[in-house]
N, C-alpha and C positions, 0 to 999 in steps of 0.2 A: 207508326211502328207496328210490326206484327206481333202476335202473341202465340205461344205454343198451344196446340189443342190436344196434345198428348205427350206422354213421356217418350224419350228416345228409345228406339227399338234396335236391338242388335241383329243385323242381317246375316253376318257371317260368324262362324265359330272356328277360327283358325287353330285355337289351342286344343279343341276337342275333335278335330277333323283329320282323318287319316289321309285325305287327298290333298288339302291345301294348307298353307300357312302364310302368315304375314300379308293379309289382304290390304290393298292400298289403291289410291288414285280413282275414287268412285266418280261416276257420272250418272245422271238419271234423266229419263224422259217420261212424260205421261202418254200412255198408249190407250187413248179413249175412242179410237175410230171404229173398233170392232164391237161385237156383242159383249165381250168381257172387257170391263174397264179396269186398267191396271197401270202400275208404274213398271218400267224396266230399268234395272240398275246394271251398269257395267263396272268392272273393277279388275285390277291386276292382282294376281296372287302367285306365290311360289308353289310349285307342284312338288309334293313329297315323294313321288315315285321317280325312278331313274328314267331319263336324265332329269335331274333337279334343275328347273328353270322357271322363269316367269311365263304365265299364260294369261290371256284375256278370258274372263268369265262373265256370265250374265245371270241374273235371277229376276223373277217377277215378284211384285209386292202388291197386295190389295190396298184399298183406300184406308184401312185401319193400320197399315204398316206391317202386316203379317206376310212373311214370304209365302208365295203360292207355288214356287218351284224350287228345286234344289239348285245349288250353284252349278251352272251348266258351262262346261268349257266351250269357248267360241273358237279359240285357236288350239290346235292339238299337234304342234310340231314335235316330233320325237328326236330331232337332231339337236344336240347340245350347242351347236354353233348358231342357233337362232336366238333372237332377242325380241322382246315385245315390251313397249312402254306406252304411257300416256293414252289410255283408252278413252273414247268419247262416243256419244250416241246421237243419232238423228232419227226422227219418226215420220213415216208416211201413213197418214190416217186413211187415205183412200184405199190402200192395199193392206192396212193393219200390219205393217212391217217395220222393223227397226234396222238401221244400218249401224253396225259396229265399226268404229274407225280407230286405228292405233298406229303407232310408230313401230316399225319392226324390220328385221332382216330375215332372210331365208337362206338355206344352204346354197341355192343357186344365185342369190342376190344378196351379198353380205353388206351392202350399203343400207343405211337407215332411210327407209322410204315410208310414205303414208300408205297403209294397207287397209282394206275394208272387206266386210262380209255382210250380206243382207240376210236377215232371218225373219220368220214370222214372229209376231209379237209374243207368242207363247214360247219362243225360243226353239221351236221344233224344226221346221224345214230350213235347211241351209242352202244358199245359192252359190257357195264357193267363195274362196278368197280372191281378191283382185289387188293389184298394185295401182294406186292412184297417181302418185308422184313419180317423176323421173328426174333426179337431180344430177344426172350425167356421170355417174361413177365417182370413185374416191378422188379427191377428198370431199366431194359434195355430200350434203346430208340434209334431210328434212327434220323438223322439230315441231312440237306443239300442234298436232293436227286437230281440226274441229270440222263439223259439218252441220248443215241444216237442210231440211227438205222444203222446197217451195211448191205448194200444192197447185192443182190445175187452175188456170190454163197453162202454167209453165210446166209443172210436173217434173221437176228436176232437183237433184241434190247439188248443193254448192259446198265443196270442200275448200278449206283454207289452211295454210300452214306457213311457218317460217322456214326458210331454207337457204343453203349456201350451194350455189352451182359448182360444178367441177372447176373451181378456180383456186388460186392460192392467196387471194386477198383477205379471206376470213370475214367477208361482209355478208350478213344475213339480210334477206329481203322477204317480203310477203308474197306468196304465190296462191293462186286459186284455180279451181277446175270445176266446171259444171258437167254433170252426167245425168242421163236419164235413169230411171229406176233400175234398168237392166244393164247399167254400166257403159252405155254408149256415150262417148265423150262429145260434148257440144261446144265447149270453149275450154281450151287447155292453157295452163300456166301462162 
């Protein structure tokens, strides 16, 4: 069994924060491929500014558990019709990048699909949001997304999720998709 090497550290302060409240659904990866060694944490939080909605956030943490960045919004949809849930992370050590993955809707695509955004491990540069899954329109839906990066010589992300295709049988199946780092699909659903 493992043993604690330090006391728990509070990473978010929803009660004292004018921007976010009610942080939940954390995930973490170790981002040790670059010069700076750090952990990257993703989480869901309610945004206190109009429109009030859930957004995916990230923050970086050093080896001692001290936050080294503020809570950084990864998703920033301003339309109240969007939803985000179930964030997770994957890490590409060769490029020192993290891939944020979440379940969400957009104004132009109101179906719950797996969505993703690639960022530098310091949460700086964004490469834009992409939609990973395509469950075929309502009533189809994706749930519980996750991803992992497979380093060279493969050099691809594998996304997996449960989903119900556009059918009325209500049966969920497991789906997967492989993509290169720049979102080129290599094997789909």
